[in-house]
Each structure stands twice: as structure tokens, then as C-alpha cells.
NUMIZA-208862 format. One record per atom (N, C-alpha, C): x negated, y, z negated. Coordinates in steps of 0.001 Angstrom, whole numbers, plus 524288, in hexadecimal, padded with zeros to 5 digits. Each point is the difference from the previous one (the first is absolute). Layout:
<rs>
XYZ
...
</rs>
This chain:
<rs>
D3AB0A9281889D3
803ED7FBEB80119
80534801747FD66
8045D7FF62802BD
805188013B7FDDB
8015D7FC4A7FB9F
8029A802207FBE8
801857FCB57FBA1
804217FC018018F
8035B8016180399
804247FC638018C
7FE2F7FBC0803A7
7FB4080078801C7
7FE047FC25803BC
7FC287FC667FD3F
800DB7FB018009E
7FC9E7FC1B7FD86
7FBCD7FE52803C6
7FB22800597FE46
7FBA67FE8280364
7FFE67FA1C800A8
7FF557FE42804CD
7FFBE7FA718010B
7FA9D7FDF77FE82
7FFD47FBB37FCF4
7FAE57FDEF7FE64
7FD207FDBA804A1
7FAEC800807FFDB
7FCDC7FDBB80426
7FFD27FA177FF6E
7FE3C7FD738041F
7FFAB7FA4E7FFF9
7FC527FE227FBC0
7FBDD802F17FF01
7FC247FE747FC0A
80266800447FA92
80337804227FF00
802728008B7FAE5
803F67FBBA7FF07
803117FE91803ED
803D57FBDA7FF6E
7FD4D7FAE07FEC3
7FBBF7FEE98029C
7FD217FB227FF0F
7FE097FFB27FA6D
7FDF4804567FDFE
7FDF4800177FAA7
804637FEFF7FC1B
804A58028A800C1
804547FF4C7FC5D
801D37FA5C7FFE4
8009D7FD9F80480
801D97FA9E80044
7FC2A7FC537FD71
7FAF6800F7800EB
7FC117FC8B7FDBE
80006800557FA10
80087804A97FDDA
8001C800847FA53
804D17FD727FDBC
804718005B802B7
804CC7FDA67FE0B
7FF9F7FA187FFFE
7FD4A7FDDE803DA
7FF757FA5480049
7FC2B7FDF17FBFB
7FC1C8031D7FE9E
7FBCB7FE0A7FCB2
800E4800E97FA3E
8036C803A67FE8C
800AF8013D7FA87
805BB800287FE9E
801177FF9C7FAF1
8054C800917FE20
80158805C67FFB0
80510801297FEFA
801B88056A7FFF7
7FD68803097FB94
7FF317FD5D7FB88
7FD78802AF7FBA5
7FA658015880150
7FD557FC80802DF
7FA95800F380157
7FF7F80469803F0
803DD8007C80382
7FFD38042A803EB
8004E805587FD53
80341800517FBD9
8009B804FB7FD59
7FB01801977FD1B
7FCDE7FC347FE6C
7FB52801387FD06
7FB3C800DF80369
800727FF488051E
7FB8C800DC80373
7FEF0805D58008D
7FB40801857FF39
7FE7080574800A0
7FC958006D804D9
801FA802B080403
7FD3A80062804F9
7FF17805BB80149
7FB8B801178020A
7FED080531801DE
802B2800E180539
8010F804E380175
802D280103804E8
7FD447FDD0804C9
7FAC5800058000A
7FD2B7FE3C80497
7FE0D7FA637FF5C
801FB7FD477FC11
7FE287FAAD7FF05
8035E7FC1B802EB
7FD8C7FC1A80267
802BD7FBFA802F5
7FF237FABB7FD61
8044F7FD167FF5E
7FFAC7FAE07FD8B
801B07FBF0803F6
7FCC17FC28800EC
8013E7FBCB80395
7FFFE7FAE07FD0F
8021F7FC0980255
800857FAFC7FD72
7FAB67FDAC7FE93
7FC098012780318
7FAE47FDB67FEF1
7FD75802667FB2C
8021C804957FE0C
7FDE0802647FB58
801FE7FD667FB01
8042F7FCD88006A
802437FD587FB83
7FD917FA9F7FF8A
7FDF87FE8C7FB63
7FD997FAD07FF71
803D77FBA980159
7FDEC7FBEC8025E
8035B7FBBD801BA
802957FD467FB6A
7FD3C7FFA07FB8F
802497FD647FB7C
804CA802F17FE07
7FFEB8054B8008E
80480803027FE4E
804947FF55803BE
7FEE47FF72804FF
8042D7FF04803C1
802C57FAD87FEDC
7FCD77FBFC7FECA
8023F7FAE37FEC2
8030B800477FAE7
7FDD7802BB7FC1D
8029C8006A7FAF0
80540802B38007B
800618040E80348
804F5802B7800BC
804247FC7380258
7FE597FC1280304
803BC7FC6480259
802107FC0E7FC04
7FC817FDF17FCB4
8017B7FBC37FC73
8018C802047FA99
7FF21804FF7FECA
80117802037FAD7
805BA7FF797FE6C
803E38011D80366
805767FF3C7FE66
801337FA647FE67
7FDC07FC31802B8
800E47FA907FE93
7FD597FEB17FAD7
7FB74802407FF0F
7FD607FF347FAF9
803528023A7FB8B
8027080483800E2
80373802387FC09
804A77FC6A7FEFF
8023C7FDC580425
804737FC6F7FF5D
7FE657FB227FCEE
7FB4F7FDF8800FD
7FE247FB707FD1B
7FF0E801647FA41
7FDCD804A57FEFD
7FF39801A17FA96
8053A800BC7FD42
803F3801EF802D3
80533800937FDB0
8022E7FAB07FE6B
7FF677FC1780358
801D87FAB97FEB2
7FD247FDE57FB37
7FAEB8010C7FF9C
7FCF67FE227FB8D
801C9802957FAEB
800BF805338001A
801A9802BB7FB3C
805977FE9B7FE85
8036F7FF2D803D8
8054C7FE487FEC2
7FFF97FA927FD82
7FC637FCAD801AF
7FF827FAD47FDA4
7FE208006A7FA5C
7FC3C803877FF0A
7FE47800E97FAA1
8046A8023A7FCAD
803338036E8024F
8046D802227FD25
803D67FBAA7FE98
8010F7FC83803BC
8038D7FBA47FEF8
7FDDF7FC807FBAE
7FAD27FF447FFFB
7FD8B7FCD07FBEE
800C48026D7FA9E
7FF388052E7FF8A
800C58029B7FAF4
805C5800477FE8A
803728009B803E0
8059D7FFF67FEE4
8019E7FAC27FDAD
7FDC07FBCC80200
801267FACC7FDEC
7FE787FFA07FA47
7FBB7802937FE7B
7FE5B800157FA8A
8039D803737FCB8
8012F804AD80210
80317803C27FD08
805A27FE317FF5B
802257FD64803F1
8057A7FE597FFDC
801127FBF67FBCA
7FBED7FDB47FDE7
800C87FC0D7FBEB
80223802677FAFF
7FF2B805177FF29
801CD8027E7FB37
802CC80533800F9
801128014E804EF
802678050680147
804837FF2D803D2
8048C802817FF3A
804527FFA2803C0
7FE6E802078055D
802A27FE0880400
7FE748011A80569
80038805CD80146
804468029E7FEA3
800898057D80171
7FC4C8036E7FCD4
7FE867FE447FB60
7FC0C802E17FD1B
7FAAC7FF6C80294
7FEF07FB648023C
7FB2F7FF3F802FF
7FFD5803CF80496
8046880068802D0
80043803AC80466
7FF548059C7FE26
80227801427FB56
7FF8F805487FDEA
7FA51801557FEBC
7FD547FC8C7FD33
7FA8C800FE7FEA2
7FC8D80046804DF
800FA7FC85803AC
7FCE780009804CE
800A280523802E7
804CC801DB80066
80108804DC802DF
7FDAC804B47FD3C
80057800247FAC4
7FDE88046C7FD0D
7FA0F8004A80096
7FD607FB9A7FF8C
7FA49800018003B
7FE148016A80577
8023A7FD6B8040C
7FE218012D80542
8019280580801A8
8046E801EB7FE14
8018A8055A8012C
7FC73803FD7FD71
7FE677FEFA7FB25
7FC77803907FD45
7FABF80050802CA
7FE147FB8D801CE
7FB0580000802D6
8007B802FF80524
804397FF08802DF
800B4802818051A
8009E805EA7FF76
8032F801BC7FC47
800EC805A27FF5B
7FAFE802C37FE39
7FD137FD887FC72
7FB1C802557FE2D
7FC0F8007D80471
7FF4A7FBD880308
7FC4F8002D80452
801B6803E980428
8051C80065800DB
801FE803BA803E1
7FEB3805967FE6E
8007A801347FAEF
7FED9805517FE3E
7FA23801108000D
7FCEA7FC2D7FE6C
7FA59800C07FFC7
7FDB28008E8057A
801C67FCCC803A9
7FDC68000380542
8023C8044F80375
8052C800A87FFDE
8028B8037A803C6
8027B804D67FD97
8001D800537FAC5
802B28044C7FD58
805B28004D801BC
8027A7FB7B8007C
805747FFAC801AA
803197FCD57FC08
8052D800698006A
803917FCD97FCE6
803437FCA5803AD
802AE7FC0C7FE0B
803527FCD380378
8044780319802B6
80165804887FDE6
804478031080244
7FE31803A680453
7FAF18002580117
7FDF68035580432
800707FD3C8053F
804D47FEAA8016E
8010E7FD7C80505
8048A802D48029A
8005C7FF708050D
8043780287802EB
805387FD4E7FEE4
80438802CA800F5
805317FDC37FF15
801087FB5A80392
7FDC080027804A4
800CD7FBB4803AD
7FDA57FAED7FDF2
7FBB4800727FD0B
7FD607FB697FDDA
802387FE8D7FAB1
8024C803D37FD3B
801BA7FF187FAA3
804017FB9E7FFA6
803D98000A8037C
8040B7FBFF7FFA4
7FDE47FAA280193
7FBE47FFE980341
7FDB87FAF680192
7FD157FD887FB72
7FCD2803157FD30
7FD147FDCB7FBA1
803A67FE727FB8D
80438803107FF34
803CC7FE8C7FBFB
802C17FAEC80176
801677FF71804F6
8027A7FB28801CC
7FC3D7FB737FFA8
7FB02800FD8012C
7FC137FBDB7FFAC
7FF977FDDF7FA6C
80017803817FC19
7FFC47FE427FA97
804D77FD0D7FE55
80485801EF80188
804E87FD6E7FE87
8007F7FAA180285
7FEF27FFB280516
800717FB01802BE
7FBF67FC217FDEF
7FB4B801E37FEDF
7FC037FC8F7FDD6
801987FDB97FAC4
8027A803287FCAE
801BC7FE077FAE9
804747FC16800A4
803B7801178036B
8044A7FC50800F4
7FDE37FAE080225
7FBFC800508034C
7FD887FB488020A
7FDAB7FCBC7FB9B
7FD6A802A07FC56
7FDBA7FD3D7FB7F
8043E7FD627FCBB
8044E802BD7FF03
804387FDDE7FCCA
802797FB46802A9
800CF800568051B
802607FB9D802DC
7FC8C7FB2B7FFC7
7FAD9800BE8006E
7FC7A7FB8B7FF9F
800017FDB87FA7D
8005E8035A7FC09
8000F7FE337FA96
804B27FC6A7FF0A
8049E801A0801BA
8049D7FCC37FF27
7FFF67FB2880380
7FD94800608049E
7FF977FB6680357
7FCA17FBCB7FD79
7FBCE801AC7FD5C
7FC9C7FC417FD4B
802F37FD587FB92
803A7802D07FD8E
8031A7FDB57FBCC
803B87FBCC8020A
8018D80049804F2
803EC7FC7380224
7FDB87FBB68035A
7FB29800AD801F1
7FDA47FC3D8039B
7FAA27FE697FDF8
7FDFA7FB9B801E1
7FA8A7FEAA7FED3
7FC518042580225
7FBAD800E37FD4A
7FC598041C80185
7FDDC7FF258057D
7FEF37FB188016E
7FDBA7FEEB80528
803A0801AE80467
805167FF317FF50
803B08018C80413
80052805F08006A
7FFD3802AB7FB8D
8001A805C28001A
7FB378022B802C4
7FB6A7FDA17FF0D
7FB31801DD80276
8005C7FF8A805F1
801E37FB88801DA
800587FF25805A5
803C0803E080283
8048F800C97FD96
803DD8039280241
7FE0E805A27FFBC
7FD98801707FBA1
7FE1F805657FF6A
7FBC68014B803FB
7FCD07FC178016F
7FBB98010A803A1
801957FF5C805B7
805158002E80105
801C6800888056F
8004B805BB8019C
7FEA88039D7FC68
8009D8059680133
7FC91801E080482
7FB677FDB280131
7FD1E801F380495
803087FF8A8051C
803607FC268005D
803307FF80804C3
803C68049680066
80289801607FBA9
803928047A80006
7FD0680515800DB
7FB428005F7FDE9
7FCCD804A8800DE
7FEE1800B5805CF
7FE977FBBB80299
7FED28004880598
804C2801C480324
804987FE037FE95
804C88017C802D2
80162805BA7FF06
7FFE1801AB7FB04
801588056C7FEC2
7FC05803CB80249
7FAFC7FE8F7FFCD
7FBF58037480226
8008680081805E8
8017C7FBC780295
800B18003D805AD
804AA8036480181
804137FFF37FCC6
804C3802EE80148
7FF7F805C27FE87
7FE3D8010F7FB2D
80016805587FDFE
7FAC1802CA8007F
7FBB17FD287FFAC
7FAD98027080048
7FD6B7FF5C80552
8027F7FD1180384
7FDFA7FF278054B
7FA8F7FD867FFE8
7FF147FC757FC49
7FB087FD447FFA9
800787FAA880297
7FC5C7FEDA80361
800287FB1E802ED
7FDE67FB8B7FCAE
8028F7FB8280088
7FE7B7FB447FD34
7FE3A7FC1180417
7FAE27FF3380061
7FDDA7FCB48040F
800C47FA3A7FEC0
7FF5E7FCD4803FD
800BC7FA5A7FF67
7FC2C7FDC27FC06
7FB37801F77FFF4
7FC1F7FE0F7FC4E
80191801507FA64
802518048E7FF2A
801D58016B7FAC9
8047C7FC717FE49
8039C7FEDF80395
804587FC827FEB7
7FE097FA8A7FEA5
7FC297FE18802E6
7FDCC7FAD57FEE5
7FD687FFE77FAA2
7FD05804127FEB8
7FD7B8003F7FAE7
803F18003E7FB93
8044D802F1800BD
804158004C7FC04
802887FAAF7FF24
8012A7FD3F80441
8026F7FAD67FF8E
7FC6E7FC267FD34
7FAFA7FFF580162
7FC587FC617FD84
7FF5A8013C7FA35
80008805077FE97
7FF83801727FA85
804CD7FE6A7FCE6
804A88009080267
804C97FE597FD5C
7FFF47FA217FF0D
7FE137FD0C803CE
7FF757FA587FF45
7FC2F7FEDE7FB87
7FBC6803057FFB9
7FC4B7FF4E7FBC1
80263801117FAAF
8034F804137FFA1
802AA8012F7FB18
8039F7FB887FE7A
802A57FDB8803C7
8037B7FB947FEEA
7FCE87FB5A7FDEC
7FB727FF0080240
7FCC87FBA27FE27
7FDF6800F57FA78
7FF02804F07FEAD
7FE21801367FABC
804727FFAD7FC03
8047E8027980148
804618002E7FC53
802E47FACD7FFA6
800497FD2E80459
802B37FAF580047
805858005A7FDB2
8037E802EC80297
8055F800827FDF2
802CE7FABE7FFF3
803837FF6A7FC46
802937FAF87FF37
803807FE718048E
80206803C6802F1
803687FE8680460
7FCEF7FDC98049D
7FACF8009F7FFF5
7FCB77FDA180400
7FC937FB9C7FDD3
7FE99800577FAFB
7FCB27FC097FD82
802C07FDFF7FB14
804397FCF9800A0
802E57FE1C7FB64
7FCD27FC0B7FCE9
8008E800407FAD2
7FD7B7FC507FC73
8040A7FE067FC1B
7FF217FB787FD98
803CA7FDEE7FC3A
800C58037F7FB42
7FC2B803597FED5
8005B803507FB5B
802FB80508800F4
801A2800F8804E2
802C3804DD8012B
80539800387FD30
80146804897FE00
80505800A47FD62
8045D8002D80407
804267FD307FEE8
804677FFB9803A8
804F28025C7FDAC
7FF7D802B37FB7E
8049D8020E7FD5E
8011F805B280162
7FD8A8020D80428
8010E8055C801B8
8050C8000980326
803CD8030C7FE4A
804FC8003C802B0
7FF50802928055D
803947FE908038A
7FFA88020E80558
80099805EC80019
803A5802147FCD4
800CB805AE7FFEE
7FB2F802D57FDEA
7FDB37FDDD7FBE2
7FB4D802627FDCD
7FB897FFDD803ED
7FF7E7FBA0802A9
7FBD67FF87803E1
800CE803D380481
804E58009A801AB
801298039880447
7FEC58059C7FE73
8015E801817FB30
7FED8805467FE28
7FA13800D37FFAC
7FD3A7FC0B7FE11
7FA52800707FFA0
7FD69800908054A
801BF7FCED803D2
7FDDC8006980545
8012E8055D8025E
804B3802007FEF6
8016D8052880209
7FC8C804437FDA8
7FF217FFB57FADD
7FCBA803F07FD71
7FA5D7FFB7801EE
7FDFB7FB42800D4
7FAB07FF7980215
7FFA48024080580
8040D7FF2A80322
8001D802478053C
80062805EC7FFDD
8030E802197FC47
8005C805AF7FF61
7FAB1802437FE8C
7FD267FD437FC91
7FABF801C67FE8F
7FC6B80041804C0
8004F7FC1580359
7FCB17FFEB804A2
8013F8048F803A7
8050580105800D6
80194804388038A
7FE93805507FDBE
80102800C27FAEF
7FECF8050E7FD96
7FA1C800FD7FFD7
7FCF27FBE97FF31
7FA53800A180032
7FE44801E88055F
802687FDD680419
7FEC0801B48054D
80189805B0800DB
804798018D7FDD7
801B28057480082
7FC27803B17FD49
7FE287FE7E7FB5A
7FC3C803407FD21
7FAFC800A880321
7FE087FBC780236
7FB2D8004480314
800AF803A4804AA
804687FFAA802A6
800EA8036380486
800B1805B17FE64
80258800F67FB72
800858055E7FE1B
7FAA5802637FED9
7FCA27FD017FD74
7FABA801F77FEE8
7FD148010580510
8008F7FC7B803B9
7FD5F800A98050C
8021B804C0802F1
8051C801027FF9C
8025780462802DC
7FE14805417FDF2
7FEC68004F7FAEA
7FE0D804EC7FDD7
7FA7680125801D9
7FCE17FBF1800BD
7FABD800B480204
7FCCF803B37FCB2
7FD318038580298
7FCA6803CC7FD4D
802EB804F67FE77
8053F8000F80086
80302804977FE74
800598009A7FA1A
7FE597FC0C7FD2A
80007800297FA57
7FAF77FD797FE0C
7FDCB802317FBD2
7FB467FDBB7FDCE
801527FAB27FD9D
7FC627FC5F80073
801017FABA7FE24
8010A7FFF27FA21
7FD81803717FD00
800F0800387FA61
8056A802297FEC7
802008037E80342
80562801CE7FF54
803D77FB95800FA
7FED27FCC4803CF
8034C7FB7D8012A
8004F7FC5B7FB4B
7FB757FEA97FDD1
7FFE07FC897FB71
8029D802977FB4E
7FF52805167FF57
80250802C97FB8E
805EA7FFC580028
8023D800F480495
805A87FFF680071
8023D7FA8A7FF04
7FD807FC0680211
801D07FAAE7FF08
7FFD87FEBF7FA28
7FBF1801B57FD5C
7FF777FEF87FA67
8041B802F47FCD9
800EE804F280158
803C8803217FD0E
805857FDDB8008F
8018F7FEB6804CB
805427FDEC800DC
800A97FAC57FD41
7FC187FC9C8006C
800527FAE07FD7F
80027800897FA0D
7FCF8803A67FDD7
7FFF1800BD7FA56
8054E801DD7FE02
802738039B802D9
80524801FA7FE66
8040D7FBA380021
800287FD1280445
803F27FBD780083
7FF087FB987FC18
7FB0E7FE787FF52
7FECA7FBDC7FC41
8012B801C37FA6B
7FEF4804FB7FED1
80133802047FACB
805D5800027FEE5
8032080187803E8
805B28000A7FF44
8020A7FA797FEFD
7FE2F7FC3B80314
801CC7FA9B7FF50
7FE367FDCF7FABD
7FB3E801627FE51
7FE127FE2E7FAE8
803588022F7FB95
801CB804EE8006E
80364802427FC05
805627FD737FFFF
801F77FEC9804A3
8052B7FD8C80054
7FFE57FA857FDAC
7FC067FD0C80157
7FF9F7FA9D7FE15
7FDDC7FFB57FA70
7FDC8804637FE13
7FDE3800417FAB7
7FBD57FBCC7FF14
7FCD07FF41803FA
7FBB57FC427FF93
7FAE08030F80038
7FDA4800997FB72
7FB11802D87FFC0
7FCA67FD9A7FBB8
7FB3E7FE6880175
7FC677FD807FC5E
7FAE78030880010
7FE15801827FB5C
7FB15802D57FF8D
7FB847FC0E7FFC6
7FBF0800AB80349
7FB767FC747FFAE
7FDC97FFDF7FA76
7FE4F7FB4C7FE55
7FE887FF377FA97
7FA378010E7FEE5
7FC8A7FF33803CC
7FA6A8009A7FEE9
7FD548027B804B8
7FAE0800E17FF6F
7FD038028580423
7FF927FC8C804D5
800317FAD77FF4A
7FFCE7FC8680484
804B8800D48038C
80498800767FDB0
804B8800DD80316
7FFF6805698028A
7FE25803F17FD1B
7FF968052F80259
7FC0E8000480481
7FBC17FD207FF64
7FC1B7FFA580431
8022D7FD5C804DD
8032B7FBEF7FF49
8026F7FD668046F
803D780398802C4
802EA803207FCEE
80382803DD80259
7FCF2803F180342
7FBAA801DC7FDE5
7FCDB803E1802CC
7FDC47FDC080506
7FDEC7FB377FFCC
7FDE67FD85804B8
8043D7FF3980415
804AD7FE907FE4A
804527FF4D803A7
8011E8050E802F8
80017804637FD3A
800FA804FB80298
7FB9C801A280398
7FB1B7FEFC7FE74
7FB888016380353
8000C7FCC9804FC
800E57FAE47FF8B
800277FCAF804A5
8048F801848038C
80474801767FDA3
8047B801B080323
7FEB4804F680304
7FD56803AC7FD71
7FE82804DB802AD
7FC4A7FEE580485
7FBFC7FCCD7FF1E
7FC3E7FED68041C
802AD7FD528049D
803917FC5F7FED7
802C87FD5A8043B
80361803C080321
802F1803617FD48
8035A803BD802B0
7FCCC803E88032A
7FB9E801BE7FDD4
7FCBB803CC802C7
7FDD27FD9E80505
7FD9E7FB647FFA1
7FDA97FD82804A2
804277FEAC80409
804927FE347FE3B
8041B7FE96803AE
80226804D0802D1
800F5804367FD11
80217804C280271
7FC0F80269803BA
7FB097FFEF7FE8B
7FBF7802358036D
7FF5E7FCC8804F0
800347FADB7FF8A
7FF7D7FCB3804A7
80491800D5803B9
804AC801137FDE5
80486800FB8035A
7FF948053F802CF
7FCE1803947FE00
7FF13804E4802CA
7FC4A7FF4B8049B
7FCE87FBD57FFFA
7FBEB7FF46803E4
801087FB87803D1
8037C7FC5B7FE9D
800C47FB5280333
805D07FEF9800B0
8015E7FCF4803EF
805707FEB180118
802777FD2F7FB60
80522800DE7FF66
802C57FDCD7FB87
7FFF97FA0C80013
800CE7FD9F80495
8003E7FA518005A
7FAC57FD807FE90
7FBB88026A8018F
7FAD27FDDA7FECC
7FEFA800347FA20
801438046D7FD8D
7FF2D8007F7FA60
8037E7FC357FD02
804D67FF52801D0
8039E7FC7C7FD52
7FE117FA5C8001B
7FDFA7FE4F80474
7FE167FAA180054
7FB357FF237FC8F
7FCDB804107FF2D
7FB897FF757FC7C
801C07FF147FA5F
804E08015A7FECF
802147FF067FAC9
8007A7FA387FEB3
7FFE67FCAE803FF
8001C7FA5A7FF02
7FB5F7FE457FCA1
7FBD08030A7FFFA
7FB5C7FE8B7FCFF
801057FFE87FA27
804538025E7FE44
8013E7FFC47FA73
800CD7FA697FE24
802197FCAB8036D
801187FA947FE77
7FAFD7FCEA7FEFF
7FC307FFDC803A8
7FB2D7FD337FEC2
7FCE7802757FB88
80026805367FF6A
7FD6A8027B7FB94
802617FE1A7FADA
8053B7FFE17FFC6
8029B7FE287FB46
7FEB87FA4A7FEE9
7FFA87FCDF8041F
7FE9A7FA7C7FF53
7FA787FF7B7FDDE
7FC7080349801CF
7FAA87FFE97FDFD
7FFDC801477FA2A
8032C803C67FE60
80035801447FA6D
802037FB627FCD6
803E07FD3180219
801F97FB577FD4E
7FBC17FBDC7FF82
7FCC17FF8E8040A
7FBD77FC107FFE1
7FBE8801577FBDB
7FE78804FD7FFB6
7FBC28018E7FC7F
801C0800B17FA54
804E9801B77FF27
801A3801617FAB7
803FE7FC3C7FDA9
802A87FCE880340
8040D7FC897FDF1
7FF0E7FA4680170
7FB387FEBA801A7
7FE7C7FA9080132
803B67FD77803EB
80180802FA803F6
8036B7FDF180413
7FCB37FD368041C
801BA7FB5E8018E
7FD257FCDA803E1
803287FFD78050B
7FE5F802D380415
802FF8000D804EA
7FF647FADC802F4
8042C7FE73802B6
7FFBB7FB598034C
7FE9D801948058D
800357FC468038F
7FE5D800F98055D
8039D803E3802BB
805227FFDE7FEB5
803A2803A380275
7FEEF8059A7FE34
7FEFB800A57FAF4
7FED68053E7FDFF
7FAF98022480268
7FC0C7FCAD80058
7FB0C801B680250
800B48018B805B4
803117FCE5802DD
801168014B80579
802E78052C80074
803D5800DD7FC89
802F2804E58001A
7FC90804AE7FEE5
7FC6C7FF7B7FC36
7FC658044E7FED2
7FC9E8013B804BF
7FE217FBF180292
7FCBE800CE804A4
80313802BD80455
804F17FE88800C4
803288025C80423
80113805BF7FEE2
8011E8014D7FB12
8011E805727FEB1
7FB178035380081
7FB9B7FDFD7FE0F
7FB1B802F880058
7FE31800A98059F
8016E7FC538035E
7FE768007780582
8028D804B780293
80496801B27FDEB
8028E8049E80231
7FC98804D07FF33
7FDC6800947FB52
7FC9B8047A7FEF6
7FB427FFE480398
7FDB87FB63800B7
7FB807FF8A8037C
801958015480599
8049A7FE35801A1
801E6801108054A
8009D805DA800F0
80242802CA7FC39
800B9805A1800A3
7FACE802E88002B
7FC577FE667FCB2
7FAE48028680002
7FD1E7FF0B80521
800437FB2C801F0
7FD707FEC0804F8
8027E8030F8046E
805358007F7FFDB
802B9802E080420
7FE4C805BB80010
7FF6B802617FB62
7FE2B805607FFC5
7FA548006D801C7
7FCC57FC2E7FEA2
7FA858000880189
7FF767FF90805F0
803107FC6F80254
7FFB67FF36805A5
801DE804D8802E1
80408802A27FDE2
801FE804B280298
7FC17804767FFD8
7FBFE7FF867FCBA
7FC15804277FF99
7FC508001A804B0
7FF187FB868026E
7FC347FFD280440
801D58034B80495
7FC68801D380329
801478035B80465
802F07FCDC8041C
804138028380219
803237FD68803F4
804637FCF07FD87
8042F7FED7802EE
8046C7FD167FDE7
7FE9A7FA557FF02
803087FD7E7FC7B
7FF237FA887FECA
8020D7FC8880462
7FF037FAEA7FF82
801E07FC4D803F4
805F48001380045
802868006C7FB5F
805B88002E7FFE1
8020B804CB802E4
7FD908048F7FF16
801B8804C7802A1
7FECF7FFCC805D8
7FBA87FD9880181
7FED07FF6380590
804257FCAB802B5
801BD7FBE67FD53
804097FCA280241
80526802F280099
8014D8034C7FC19
804BF8032080068
7FFB2803BA8049E
7FB9380287800B4
7FF60803A880456
8002F7FD358053B
7FDDF7FB3F8001B
800307FD01804E5
8059A7FEA78016E
8033B7FE997FC13
8057B7FED680116
802E6804E5801C5
7FEBC804817FDCE
80284804DE8018C
7FEB48016C8059E
7FB387FEE78018F
7FE47801798053F
801267FBDB80419
802397FB9D7FE5F
800D67FBB2803AA
803CE8017B80453
803F38032B7FE9C
803DF80169803F0
7FDAB8036F80442
7FC05802F97FEB4
7FD7E80368803DA
7FB307FD7D8027A
7FF1E7FAE57FEAF
7FBB17FCF180247
7FAA28021F7FE89
7FFBC8028A7FB69
7FAF3801B77FE06
7FE6F7FC2C7FBBE
7FD807FBC580187
7FE997FBF67FC37
7FB058014D7FD0F
7FD16803B5801C2
7FB038014B7FD8B
8009F804F17FCC4
7FDF47FFDF7FB5B
80050804737FC8C
7FCC18047880245
8026F80485800E3
7FD5D8046B8025F
7FF7B8046B7FC13
7FD45803FF801A3
7FF38804747FC8C
8050A803017FF26
803AE7FFA7803AF
804FC8029F7FF5B
803597FD597FBDC
7FF337FADB7FF2E
803217FD287FC28
7FE48801437FA7E
7FAFB800377FF1F
7FDE8801197FACE
7FC81804C980062
8018B8046A7FDD3
7FCB0804A980040
7FAC27FEFF7FD65
7FBCD80109802C5
7FAC37FF487FDEE
7FE1E8053F7FDF2
7FF5E800737FAE9
7FE21804CA7FD8C
7FB8B7FE9F7FC69
7FDCD804057FDA4
7FBC47FF1E7FC52
801E97FDB77FAE2
8050E8006F7FEFC
801F37FE027FB0D
801DB7FA65800A1
800917FD517FB7C
801C67FA997FFF2
805E37FFE5800B6
802157FCF4803B1
805AD7FFBD800A6
802887FDF27FB10
80447802747FE58
802D47FE5B7FB63
804CA7FCDF80198
802BC7FDF67FBF0
804BC7FD0780127
8040C80369802AB
8004B805017FE4A
803E98037980252
7FF0F800D4805D4
7FB078004B8019C
7FEC28009980593
801D37FB518030C
7FEF67FB5B7FDE2
801937FB30802B5
805EC7FF8D80027
802B0801327FB7B
805A67FF807FFD7
802B6803D98039F
7FDB8804AD800AA
80270803E980364
7FFED7FE5D805BB
7FC627FC858015E
7FFC67FE448056F
804AC7FC9B80173
802747FDB57FBEF
8048F7FCBF8011E
805128031C7FFB9
</rs>
């Protein structure tokens, strides 16, 4: 065979490649060891593994929300005796040390073993993420915490818009409905004063201060959406531990500079405080790892909406550790936010079954209406041995 001529793959080889890509992640494909004459078909893969591959990205997003909630809980403890930027410094140093160590042990790589095309993206991701944190910190100083929470958690809407424009990711009607219901749930949990006024609300906040606080909270929401889309755009071109390492290094440098400028540095006094610092960094690392990995496997808008689970998780911690008694509105909000996670899992489970879903059948029927083909035919949906994926259905439109 001539070197300049590329052999065309047979139909059987193409089918095998597509099936493996649909059933496994990119990392799993690289680790598969196949003999030259070995054939792998979908029926050789256990059904439980097929289902797990579908729901695993959502499970990672839920674990990220849980670990971020634990991090917030420890930050609340640590902030009682430590300046804010020092908290950010310790958190970044600990999670960065864990990420860099694991990266070297597992992959024999360093954070700098990335291409130049990716280098500026990860550096920008760290810088924008730190600016987002700072903007939220000052917004909390100027506004009630409940209002900051509601505004900050509007970022899934911006994620959906940015992902649709720059990443070409489709945002379905069901996803938009779930995002809206979760935002309503967050409002019921936080109960911001501009929607739920009470006689005890402080009224001495100046209009200019309030406007600046609202602007900073909005900036935090937009920058958070930008960070999520940047991580999603890198995909598997960078190892997830390199992603976390770069975010930690950039944040540590910026937080250290600000701590030196403000001259606010407090040394922990006992082992209890050092232990809380260590737990904060570990929880931050686990949250960043699960979130970055889920963004490599699932759409940005879906992962962003799963972040709403941080609010009910945090409320649960208040109930168990701070004797907080939720009212009917808080309970309803928790139920609405948690229903989003159930909705996404059910949607992935239903998409696993052979053949298109009822929603996809209705879309195909509308597409074929102009040609008077009201019945779903074999030409509309290719019938193969493999399970149709979302990409197959979306390509038909």
C-alpha cells in the first residue's frame, strides 16, 4: 500500500469505533487493549456500565456541589479568626499541593506540560476565577447574604447563553425549565429582602452602596459563567489535575500579593485551626476536581445547573450543626432544587433505552410534516446495533 494513500476503513471498523466512543470516555478508550483480530460490540459491554457512563458526569457534578458545600462550611469556621484573602491563600496552597502531587504520581507530569494554545486559557481561567471570588466577597460586604446568593446563582443562565454562542451547545426546553425552577427554589431558600421584606430588615444601606454591591454580584455571576465555559472549551486537551493546579497557583499568587499589600496575616493558634485549614483545602480540591472532570464529559449548562445543589446542601449543614429550623418556603425550595438533579438523571436514564424518546419522536414528526411523512421510518432514525446517542438525534435536525 502506498504511504501517501490512506486506506478507507471498512463498514465493520467504523461501527466498532463509533460504538466504543459512545460507550466510554476518552480516557477509557486510550486504556483499552485490543488484539488486531478482536471485535468489540455493544452487547459485550455490561448494561450497568453503559448506564453508569451516561449518569457518571451528573454524579460528578453532584459530588462537586457537595464538596463545595463542605468547603463553604469550613470557610465559615476559618473566617472567624482569619482574614479573607489569607483564607483564599491557604485554600489555594493546600489544593494546589494535592493536585500537583497527584499529577506527578499518576501521570509523571507537571502543570507546565501543556501546549501554548492551552496555556493562556488555563492562566485566564485562574485569573478570572480569582476576580470572581473577590467580587463576590465585596458584594457580601455591601449587601445582605441572601441577595448575593440569589444573584450569584443566576450564572447557569449566562452559561447556557455563552455555551450556545461559543461552544455550539444546544439548550433544550426541558433544561431551561429545570434551570428556572431551581432558581425559584434558591429564591425560596435565601428569601432576599427585596422579595420577602420583614420589619427587622436594615434600611440604612445607601443607594450608591447598594448599586455597587448589586453590580459586583452580577459581575461574579458573569465571570463564573465565563470560567465554566473556559473549562468546558479545553475539554480533554488538558489533564483535569493540570487544570486544578493552574487555578490553585494563580489564585495563590494573587491572594498572596493582596495579603502582603493589606498586611493582614494571622497564624493559626492551635491544631484545631490547622486541621480546619487542611480540611478546607481538601474539600476545595475535591470540589474543583469533580467539577472540572464533569465539564469534560457533560454540557456546560447541565453541569452549571447542578451547582444549585450547593444551596440545599448548605441548608442541611445549618440544620444539623447550627440548629436551624427551616420553614415551609425553605423546604419547598430545597425540594425544587433537588428535583433538578433527579430530572437530569431521569433524562439520561431515559435516553439510554433503545430508540429515540417521545420528545425526539415528536421533533422528527414535526420535521417530516412538510413532506407528509407522519410515520417514523427507518430513513429518519438509523437502526444500528448500537444505542442512538444524543448526538445522533441532534444531527437529524
